[in-house]
N, C-alpha and C positions, 0 to 999 in steps of 0.2 A: 504494500500500500504506500509506504514511504517513497518507493521508487516511482509510483504513479504520480505522486505529488511533485517529485523532482522533474519528471518528464514533462509535465504540463505547466511547469512554472514559467517558462519563458513567455508564453502567451498571456497567462493569467496575471503575471506580475505587472504588466503594462496596463492592466484594466482594473487595478485594485480599487475597491470602494471600502473606505476605512471602517473597521470596527466591529464585527458581530459577536465575538466570543471572549474578548478580553476580560469581561466581568466574571466569566466562569473560573478564572484563575484566582479571583479574589473572593467571590461570594460563596461558592459551594464549600461545604464543610469538609469534604473528603480530600485529603492530600496524600502524597506518595513519597516514598523513600527517595532522598536525593543523596548525592555522593560528594559532598564538599569535604575538603581536607583529606583526600585519599592519598595513598602512596603513588608516586609518579614512576613510570617506567622510562620516560624520556621527556625532555623539554626542548621545544623547537621555537627559536626566536622569542623566548620567555613565555611561550604558550605550553602549559603542561599537557602531557598525554597521561591520563591517570590509569591506574591498574584496572579500574572498572571499564574505561574506554577500551583498553586492550582486550580484556576478557569478553566483552560484549561482541567485539569484532571477531575474536577467535571463535566464539560460539557460532556466530553466523557462518563463517567460512567452513568450520568443521561440518556443520549440517549440510552445507552445499556439497562438500566433498562426499559425505556419506550418501547423499542422494544419487551420486554417480557411481561410487565403488562398492556401496552396500556394506563391505566388511571393514570395521574400524581398524583392524590389524594392518590394513594396507596403507593407512595414513601415517606418514612420517611426522610425528608430533613435533619433534625438534625443528624440522624444516618448516612446518606450518607456522610455528610460533615466530620464527625468524622472518618469514614472508609477511605475516600480519603486522609485526612491528615496523618493518621497512615500509609497508604500505601506509600505515598511520603517520609515520614521519613524513613521507612524501605528501600526503594529503594535508597535513598541518602546515607544511612548508608553503604549499600553494595558498592555503587559507590565510595565513598570516601575511604573505606577500600581497594578496588581494586586498586585505583589510588596510594594509599600509598605503595602498593606492587609493583608498577612499571608497572602495566598493562595499556596499552593505544593503541590508533590507531592514525596514522598520518593523517593530513588534506588531503593529496594527495590520501590516500587510501579511505577516505570517499568520496571524489569527484569522484573517479573512480567508486565506488559502486553506487552512485547516477546517474552518467552519463549512466550507463548500465541498469538502472531500466526500464523495458518495459513501465511502466506508463508514462515515460517522453520522449518516442520516438515518432517522427513524421517523416514519410518518411525515416526511417532508421537512423535518426540523433537525437541527444539530443536536445530537445526543451526547451528553456528558458521559453517560454510562458506557456507551460504545467506545468513545475516545479513551476513557480511563482503562477499559479492558485492553485496548491495543497498546497503549504506552506501558501498561503494567507487564504485558508479555515481552516487551522489549527491554525490560529492566530499567526503564526510564521514569522520571517524574514528568508531570505536565510541562513544567518550565524546561526541564532537560530535553524533552522531545522538541519543544519549540526552538531551543537554542541549536540543537543538532540540525534541524531543518533549515534554520537561518544560515548556518555555516555552509550547508550543502548548496543552497541557492546562491550564496556569495561566490563560492568556487565556480559553480556552473555559469554564473554571469560573466566571469572573466574568461573561462575556457571556451565558452560557446563561440565567441567571435573568432577566436583563433581556429577552432575546429571546423567551423563552417567555411573557412577560406580554403580548406583542403580540396584538391581536385584530382581526378584520375584521367590519364590519357587513354585514347582508344586502343593504342598498341598494348597497354598494360591489360586492358580488358580482354583483348584477343589472346594474349599469352596466358592469362589466368584461366580462361575457359579451356584452353588446350591442355593445361596442366591438371585442372580439376577433373576433367573427363578422361584423363589418360588411363589406358588399360595396360597392364603388364602381364606378360606370359611368364609364369613362375612355376618351378617345380621345387618340392621340398620334402624333407623327411623329418618328422617330429621325434624328439627324444624327451620323454616326460621325466621330470625330476623325481616324482613320486615312485617311479619304477626302479630307481637306482637303490640297490641294497647297500646299506652302510652297516657293517658288522662291528666296526670299532667303536669305542667309547672315548670321549674326550678326556684328556689328562687334567689334573688339577691346574697345572700351569696354563693349559689351553683355555680352560674355563675362566681363569683369572684374567688372561689377556682379553678374552671376549667381553668379560664383565667390565674391564677398564675402558674398552673401546665403545661400549654402549651404556655408559653410566647414566645418561639422561633418561633411558628407558626404565630405570629401576628406582625412580624417585616416587615416593608415595606422598601426594600433596596432603595438606591439612584436610581433615574430615570432621564434619559436625553432624549432629542431629538436633532437631528443634521440636519444641512443643508448640501447638498452635490452636487457635479457635477459628472456625470458618462459619461466617454468616451466609447461609445459602441464598442465592438470588431467586431461585425458583421456589414457589410455594404451591401447595395443593389448594386450588381455587375453591374447592368445596368447603374448605375450612373457614373461608372468609365470609362474614356476615355482610349482606348488602341491604341497605335501607330500601323497603318497598316503595317509598316515596321517590327516592332517587331513580329506581328502576322505571317507575311510571313516567317520570320526567324525561328519562332517556328515550323512552318509546315515543313520547310526544315530539321530541326534537327529531327523531328519525322520520316520523310522518311528515313534519313540516318541511324537512329537507327534501323528501321524496316528492312532495306536492310542488315544490319550487322548480323541479326539473321535469323534462319530458323524456320518454324513452324513444330513441330514434329507430327507424327501419331504414337500412342502407342497402344499396346495390353497388357493385364495383366491377370494373374490368381490370384484371391484373395482367401486366405485361412484364416479361422477364427477359434476361439475356443482356449481353453487352450493349445492345442497341435498344434497350427498353424505353429510353426517353424518346428516341426517334419514333418508335412504334406508337407511343402514347400521343405524340404530337399528330401523327397521321390519323389516329383514331378520333382525336378531338376535331380535326378538320372534317372528318366524315360526319360527326355528330352535328357540327355547326352547319353542315350542308343539308341537314334534315333527316339523316338516317336514325333509326330507332336505337336507343340505348340498349334495350333488351336483345335486339337482333345482333348488335355488335358484340355484346357480352358472350352470346352463344358462339359467335364466330371466332372471336379473338382471345377471350380471357384464358389465361393459363391456370386459373382456379377452376378446374373442370366441374367441381361439385356445384358451386354457385353459378358457373357459366351456363350449365344446363337449365338453370332456373331464371335465366335472363340477368344474372348477376346478383340476384336477391340474397341477402344475408339474414333477413328476418329482423325482428325486434331484438335488440340486445343492449346491454349496458355498454357505453362507449369505452369503459375501462378495459374491456377484453381485447380491444384493438391495439395495434402499435400506436405509440404516442403521436406520431406524425399523422397517422390516419385519423385518430380521434380528434385532433385539433382541427383538421380540415373539415371533418364531418360537423363539428360544432359551429363552424362558420357558415354553413349552408342553410338556406331556407328550403322548405318543402318544395320538391320539384326541381331544385337547382342542382347543377352539375359542376364539380370542381375542375381545376386544371390538373396537370400531372403532379401526383403526390408521391414522393420517393420514400420507401421504407426499406428495411433489410430484405424484404421479399421481392422487390422490384419497383415498378412504377404503377400507381393505381389511378384510375379515373373513378371518382366517387359521386354517387347521386343519393340525395336524401329523398326517399320516396314517401315517407310518412312519419308522423310523430304522434305519440299518444301519452295520456296521463299514466303515470306508473301507479299500480295498485299496491298499497302497502300490505305487508303481512299483518295478521291479527296480533294483538298483544301476546296471546298464548303461543303463537308461532314464533314470535321474535324474542320472547322473554329470555330464553336460555342463552342466546347469543349476547344479548345486551347485559345480562347478569355477569357473564364471563368477562366482558369488556370492562365493566365497572369493577369487578373483583381484581382484574389485572392492574387497573389503574391504582386501586387502593393498595395492592401488594407492592407496587413500585414506590408509593409514598411511604409505606411502612418500612420498606427495605432501606430507603435513603435515611429515614429517621434513625433506624437501628444502626446503620453504618456510621452515622455521625456519633451516636452514643458509644459505639465500639471504639471509634477513633479517640474520643475524649477519655474513655477508661484506659486505653492503651497509653495515653500520654501521662496519666497521673496515677494509674492503678496497676493491677496485675491481671493475669489471665484467669485466675480463679474468680475474681470479681466479675470480669466480663462474661465468663461462662454462667455464673449464677444470675446476673441481671438479665441476660438475654436468652437464657435457657439453652446454652450451647455446651457441647462436649469438648474437653481438652484432648486433642489428638497428638500423636507423635510420629515422626518420620524415622526411617532407617538412616544410617550415616550417608552423607554425600559430600562431594567436593565442590569447589567453586566452579569447576568446569562441567560437571555432569551429576545427575541425580535421578531418582525414580519417584513416581507419585507426584505430589505437588512440587517436588524439587526438580522436576523436568523443566519447570518454568524459570527462565533466566532471572526474572524479577525477584522470585523467592530466594534463589541462590545469592543474588546480589545483596538482598536484605540480610540474609543469615550471616554473611561475611562482612557486613558493614561494621564500622568501629563501635557504634552504639550497641548493637546486638552482641558483638564480641565482648563488650564491657558488662554485659548482663542485663541491659535494658530491653524493654519491648521494642519491636519494630513499629514504625508508623503503619497506618492502614494500607494494605495492598489489595488492589482490585484484580481479581481473576475472573475468567469467564464464568466460573461456577459461583462466585460470590466475593465477599470482602473477608480479608484474613489479617490476623495479627499473630506474630510469632515471637518466640524468645528462645535463647540458646538452652539446649538440654545438656549436651556434653560435646567435648571437642578433643580430637587427637591431633597433636601438632604434626606438621610436615616432617618427613625424615627420609633419609637415604636407606633403601632396603639393602640388607647385607647379602653377600653372595649366596650364603646358604639358604636364604629365604627365596631366592629366585633360581636356585640350582636347576630345577626341572625345566624352567623356561629357557635357561641358558643352554641346556642339553638339546632341547628342541630346536633352538636357533642354530646351534653348531651343526646339528644333523642336517637341517635344511640347507645350510651353506655347503656342506659336504656333498649333498645330493645334487645341488646346482652345479658344483664343480665337476662331479661325475657325469652329469648330463652334457655339460660343455665338451668334455673329453670324448664321450661316446658320439656326439654329433660330429665332431671333427673327423672321427674315423669313418663316418657314413658319407662324407662328401663325394667319394669316388663312386658311390652307389646311385648318385643322382641321374646318371646316364639312362638308367632303366625306368625312371619315373616319368609318368605322363604329365606334361605341363598343363597348367590351368590359367585361364585369363581372369585376372582380379582387378577390381577398382578400389578406390580409396575407402569405400564403405564396406568392403568385404568383411564378413563377420565370422567366417569359419576359422580364422586365425586371430590371436590376441591383437588388440588395436596397436599396441606398441611395436609388435612385429611387423604389422602392415605398414606402419609409418617408416620403419627401417627399410622395408622392401622398396618403397618409393624414393629412397635416397641412395640406393645401391646402383653401381654401374652394371651394364649388361655383360653377360658371359663371364662373371667372376664368382666362383663358388666360395661361400663362406658361412660361418655359423652366426646366427642371431639369437640372443637369449632374451626371453621375456622376463618381466618383473616377477613372475611366479617361480622362476628358476628353470622352467622348461626351455630346452634348446632346440633350434631348428637348423638343420643343414639345408641350404637353399641356393638357388641360382635363378637370376633374372635372365630369361631366354631372349625376350624381345620386348619392345616398347611401342605402343600405338598411341598417337596424340588424340586428344578428345575432340569431338565436334564443337565448332564455335556456334553455340546456340544460347538463347536467353541472355543476350548482351545487356538488356536493361537490368535484369536481376543481378548480374555480376557487377555492373556499373554501380548499383546501389550498395552492394556488399563491399566492394573495394573502397567506395567513398566513406562508408561507415568505418572501415578499418583505418583509412587515412585520418579520419577525425579522431579515432582512438589513439593513433600513433602521435598525432599532434598534441593531444592531451597528456600522453605519457612523456613526451619531450618537454612539455611545459613543467610537468612535475619534477622531472630530473633536473631541469635548470633551476627551478625554485629551491630544490633541496641543496643544490651545489652552492647556492647563495646564502643558505640559512645557517644559523648557529645552532648546532644540535648537541645536546648533552644526553647521553644514554646512562 
């Protein structure tokens, strides 16, 4: 969602109308954990990168990697941490340089941008609850989220002008298409590491050497468990008493609203395809020349069901139609025909054929729905009041008091680290709060908003970070040593199979070929022709292979490749800007 805001900011920022939600940061009683005074992992041009900034970005990138590789064991944690810190230093270098050049956004502009984000809308209005849930999942407070967004927009404002000046030559497009579509005729023999039998056992000195070389893998970070109380957001609506007078009043408002509108009966002609607008204009010309709407609907409409009925869609609530369709229909008088109206389905020509008074349901028919709506509204009000009470108790009292006053249970978690946890500790905001200075000092956390409700936690116990001894990880070291031996054996066995490639039938493969590991395919497209060699995958499996011949790809979809290369050029320009800004920055790690 944050990326959506960033992507749309360039157009929106120029059209800002000041002010919709600034008061929510002041008026509402629910606040979130903030991270002032945290340990710093680096300082760039006097701008600190806090440990929490680092852990938040590390968590994001780890999740992205897991979505690709699935197996956490395949992630080099040490390398990932280095890359995340380098990335944050570069981003901060760009930010501080942009700020020094006077680039910035006003708080009111950021508030307007947030308030208009679709993700935070409920019933057409900005929802504080939805916003709080989102920033809570990010491990941010309201102010923290706004500051992060402001910084991202400031960086984007500076980089966009540079990036948009990037261009791509036609010759580059032609060359890229030929390379992208390239086919290689390859023959190979796989040698699996798992098939290699290793009978030997590592000596103590070998294990010690391996342990010393992989020390970072055997560090156990600080672990904590917490007690917490959770105020659930959802309630059983049947438990909520609804005043009969309020129910009758809601029914009266429903009837009045229904009487104020008419139910339309519409007909349409749907035209689809790349030339749908031209088709619609031709159909309108025939209508203006006097041809029957119903006859044209039967002849032309791609909506075959209504087309057989002369385009008739029957009486219906306009809300069931696409928004563009509904707006056009509302603007028509009975018997009037619209111009060409575009929706996601194509272009429509719409006719309002009839309108009638809507018949309200009886009180008995409508009562249950209205009662649930009133109960939901009452439940939201009660939840917000209880959440404020919980926040107040958390500030000055303890969990026992909160549990007693609000009728909640005190629950506990298993131990978790700052980087990962289970249950509620899967939430980054929960982990950030648990490792904050206040909670580590024995105080309650501030109120934390989760999707399932509002939560306050306190430290239950903590185990300090420590380096695991060799004996504690001996079995893991033996597994790692064995895997290395199997990989070496697979490499040797594959070398011995190179001469056997003559008898192997070659296959034509492209860059998306999935019968081989992706890193092996990448190597194949970097190899010279007619040169036999061994390529080893990250898994340890080895492949004796030979590229027999190369066929250039067809030069097609030049527009798509032009757009892709232009995007790459813009990214490269942004990267170069980041590298330049970092080279000019004063960095303390």
